[in-house]
C-alpha positions as CSV (number, residue, x, y, z in Angstrom):
1,M,-157.6,-28.9,14.4
2,Q,-158.0,-25.4,13.5
3,E,-154.6,-24.6,15.7
4,I,-152.8,-27.3,13.6
5,L,-154.4,-26.1,10.3
6,T,-153.0,-22.5,11.3
7,V,-149.5,-23.5,12.2
8,L,-149.2,-25.5,8.9
9,W,-150.4,-22.6,6.8
10,E,-148.3,-20.0,8.8
11,A,-145.0,-22.4,8.4
12,A,-145.6,-23.7,5.0
13,P,-144.1,-20.7,3.1
14,F,-141.0,-20.6,5.7
15,I,-140.3,-24.3,5.1
16,L,-140.7,-24.2,1.4
17,E,-137.9,-21.8,1.1
18,G,-135.7,-24.4,2.9
19,A,-137.1,-26.8,0.2
20,G,-135.2,-24.5,-2.4
21,I,-132.1,-24.6,-0.1
22,T,-132.4,-28.5,-0.3
23,V,-132.4,-28.4,-3.9
24,V,-129.6,-26.3,-4.5
25,A,-127.4,-28.2,-2.1
26,V,-128.5,-31.7,-3.6
27,V,-127.9,-30.7,-7.1
28,G,-124.7,-28.8,-6.6
29,A,-123.6,-32.1,-4.7
30,M,-124.9,-34.4,-7.4
31,F,-122.8,-32.3,-10.2
32,L,-119.7,-32.2,-7.8
33,G,-120.1,-35.8,-7.1
34,L,-120.2,-36.3,-11.2
35,G,-116.9,-34.4,-11.5
36,I,-115.3,-36.5,-9.0
37,G,-116.8,-39.7,-9.9
38,V,-116.2,-40.0,-13.4
39,P,-112.1,-39.7,-13.3
40,L,-112.4,-42.0,-10.4
41,A,-114.3,-44.6,-12.4
42,V,-111.8,-44.0,-15.5
43,A,-108.9,-44.5,-12.8
44,Q,-110.3,-47.5,-11.3
45,T,-110.8,-49.2,-14.7
46,Y,-108.1,-48.0,-16.9
47,G,-105.6,-46.6,-14.4
48,T,-101.9,-48.0,-13.3
49,G,-101.6,-50.0,-10.1
50,S,-100.9,-46.9,-8.0
51,V,-103.6,-45.0,-9.8
52,R,-106.1,-47.5,-9.0
53,R,-104.9,-47.8,-5.2
54,M,-105.4,-44.1,-4.6
55,A,-108.9,-44.2,-6.3
56,D,-109.9,-47.3,-4.1
57,L,-108.8,-45.5,-1.0
58,Y,-111.0,-42.4,-1.8
59,V,-113.9,-44.6,-2.6
60,W,-113.5,-47.0,0.5
61,F,-113.1,-43.7,2.9
62,F,-116.3,-42.0,2.1
63,R,-118.3,-45.1,1.5
64,G,-117.0,-46.7,4.9
65,I,-117.8,-43.6,7.0
66,P,-121.4,-42.2,7.8
67,I,-122.4,-39.0,6.3
68,L,-123.1,-37.7,9.8
69,V,-119.3,-38.2,11.0
70,L,-118.1,-37.0,7.7
71,L,-120.1,-33.6,8.1
72,F,-118.6,-32.9,11.4
73,L,-115.1,-34.3,10.7
74,F,-114.9,-31.9,7.7
75,Y,-116.9,-28.8,8.9
76,F,-115.7,-28.8,12.8
77,G,-112.3,-30.6,12.0
78,L,-110.6,-30.5,8.5
79,F,-111.8,-27.2,7.4
80,A,-111.2,-25.4,10.5
81,W,-107.9,-26.8,10.9
82,I,-106.5,-25.9,7.5
83,G,-108.2,-22.2,8.0
84,L,-111.1,-22.5,5.3
85,N,-113.9,-20.2,6.8
86,L,-116.8,-21.8,4.8
87,S,-120.5,-21.2,5.4
88,A,-122.6,-24.4,6.4
89,M,-124.2,-24.4,3.0
90,T,-120.8,-24.5,1.2
91,A,-119.1,-27.3,3.6
92,T,-122.8,-29.3,3.2
93,V,-122.4,-29.1,-0.7
94,L,-118.7,-30.2,-0.3
95,V,-118.9,-33.2,1.7
96,L,-122.0,-34.5,0.3
97,G,-120.4,-34.0,-3.2
98,M,-117.3,-35.9,-2.2
99,T,-119.2,-38.4,-0.5
100,S,-121.4,-38.9,-3.7
101,G,-118.6,-38.8,-5.9
102,A,-117.4,-42.2,-4.5
103,Y,-120.8,-43.5,-5.0
104,Q,-121.2,-42.1,-8.6
105,S,-117.7,-43.8,-9.5
106,Q,-119.3,-47.0,-8.8
107,I,-122.2,-46.3,-10.8
108,V,-119.9,-45.2,-13.9
109,R,-117.5,-47.9,-13.3
110,G,-120.2,-50.4,-13.6
111,A,-121.5,-48.7,-16.8
112,I,-118.0,-49.0,-18.2
113,L,-117.7,-52.6,-17.6
114,A,-121.3,-53.4,-19.0
115,L,-120.0,-51.9,-22.4
116,P,-118.4,-54.6,-24.7
117,Q,-114.7,-54.4,-24.1
118,G,-113.9,-55.0,-27.9
119,Q,-114.9,-51.3,-28.3
120,F,-111.9,-49.9,-26.4
121,K,-109.5,-52.4,-28.3
122,A,-111.1,-51.5,-31.8
123,A,-110.4,-47.7,-30.8
124,L,-106.6,-48.6,-29.7
125,A,-106.4,-50.3,-33.3
126,L,-107.8,-47.4,-35.2
127,G,-104.9,-45.6,-33.8
128,M,-106.7,-43.6,-31.0
129,S,-104.8,-43.1,-27.7
130,R,-106.2,-44.4,-24.4
131,A,-107.3,-40.9,-23.3
132,Q,-109.2,-40.7,-26.8
133,A,-110.7,-44.0,-26.7
134,V,-112.0,-43.6,-23.3
135,W,-113.3,-39.8,-23.9
136,S,-115.0,-40.3,-27.6
137,I,-115.9,-44.0,-27.3
138,I,-116.6,-45.6,-23.7
139,L,-117.7,-42.4,-21.6
140,P,-120.7,-41.1,-23.9
141,Q,-122.1,-44.8,-23.5
142,A,-121.3,-45.5,-20.1
143,L,-122.7,-41.9,-19.0
144,R,-126.1,-42.7,-20.9
145,L,-126.3,-46.1,-19.0
146,S,-125.3,-44.5,-15.7
147,I,-128.6,-42.4,-15.5
148,P,-130.9,-45.3,-13.8
149,G,-128.3,-45.3,-11.0
150,W,-128.0,-41.7,-11.0
151,S,-131.6,-41.8,-10.0
152,N,-131.3,-43.9,-7.0
153,E,-128.2,-41.5,-6.0
154,Y,-130.2,-38.3,-6.2
155,S,-133.0,-40.1,-3.8
156,I,-130.1,-41.2,-1.4
157,L,-128.2,-37.8,-1.6
158,L,-131.8,-35.9,-1.0
159,K,-132.2,-37.9,2.2
160,D,-128.9,-37.7,3.5
161,S,-128.9,-33.8,3.1
162,A,-131.8,-33.8,6.2
163,L,-128.6,-34.5,8.2
164,A,-126.9,-31.3,7.3
165,F,-129.3,-29.4,9.7
166,V,-126.8,-30.3,12.5
167,L,-124.4,-27.9,10.7
168,G,-127.0,-25.0,10.8
169,T,-127.8,-25.3,7.1
170,S,-131.4,-23.7,6.8
171,E,-132.8,-26.5,4.6
172,I,-136.1,-28.3,5.1
173,M,-135.5,-30.4,8.3
174,A,-133.6,-27.5,10.2
175,R,-136.7,-24.8,9.4
176,T,-139.3,-27.7,10.4
177,H,-137.3,-28.3,13.6
178,F,-137.2,-24.6,14.2
179,V,-140.9,-24.4,13.9
180,A,-141.9,-27.4,15.6
181,T,-139.7,-26.7,18.9
182,R,-141.8,-23.3,19.0
183,T,-145.2,-24.3,18.4
184,Y,-145.0,-28.0,19.6
185,Q,-147.1,-29.4,16.5
186,H,-144.2,-32.0,15.7
187,L,-146.4,-34.4,14.2
188,P,-148.0,-32.3,11.4
189,L,-144.8,-30.4,10.7
190,Y,-142.8,-33.3,10.2
191,L,-145.3,-34.8,8.2
192,L,-145.4,-31.9,6.0
193,A,-141.6,-32.1,5.5
194,A,-141.9,-35.7,4.8
195,A,-144.3,-34.8,2.1
196,M,-141.7,-32.2,0.7
197,Y,-139.3,-34.9,0.6
198,F,-141.4,-37.1,-1.1
199,G,-142.3,-34.5,-3.7
200,L,-138.7,-33.7,-4.3
201,T,-137.7,-37.2,-4.8
202,W,-140.5,-37.8,-7.1
203,A,-139.8,-34.9,-9.2
204,G,-136.1,-35.5,-9.4
205,V,-136.5,-39.3,-10.3
206,G,-138.9,-38.4,-12.9
207,V,-136.8,-35.7,-14.6
208,L,-133.9,-38.3,-14.8
209,R,-136.3,-41.0,-16.1
210,L,-137.4,-38.6,-18.8
211,V,-133.6,-38.0,-19.8
212,E,-132.8,-41.5,-19.8
213,R,-135.6,-42.1,-22.3
214,R,-134.5,-39.3,-24.4
215,V,-130.7,-40.3,-24.5
216,R,-131.2,-44.2,-24.5
217,I,-129.0,-46.2,-26.5
218,K,-130.8,-48.8,-28.7
219,G,-129.9,-52.1,-27.6
220,Y,-129.0,-51.3,-24.2
221,G,-131.3,-51.7,-21.1
222,E,-134.5,-52.4,-23.2
223,T,-136.9,-55.0,-22.3
224,A,-138.3,-57.6,-24.4
């Protein structure tokens, strides 16, 4: 027991540094996914036939392939093929972000479709262009309604980030595996990693719920 406690005490600061890297990767991927997902959602909802098909193709590609395969496909395949010498961390954020963009597009798209469609028609009747109506009327409401879905996406993305250790990204799982293979204290160390992931999930979802309460639109998503 004393040996286990000693290993955990000595390994905790090293693994906690990996938690910081995990947070940076997940937050970066979330924002990249948001930047990709919102235009995709708008394209799927209001785009022309060809634009919708291109957006659908992107979504189906990234939702239809396991994240582990995508990490290998882009880091060892596409990025190397086009001559991009990216770090494992950068590649992790890009791949997770592009994948998250496909899922976030469906979150935002669902929020857009949940709004009364008469708002868009009324904006056009008042002389707004389609772009102005989407930007000024639809998206401010849809983004607020998307926050509960983002909570779910955050927790999924956090767990998916554990796969980044296969690229050499020095996050929680990679550091835990490094220590475990040298100390042979696999169970306590992986329990420590699990506790860190649980804590990060709890904290991130808590922040998003706080944001949701602060920006909630009265009349939407409220229980009786």
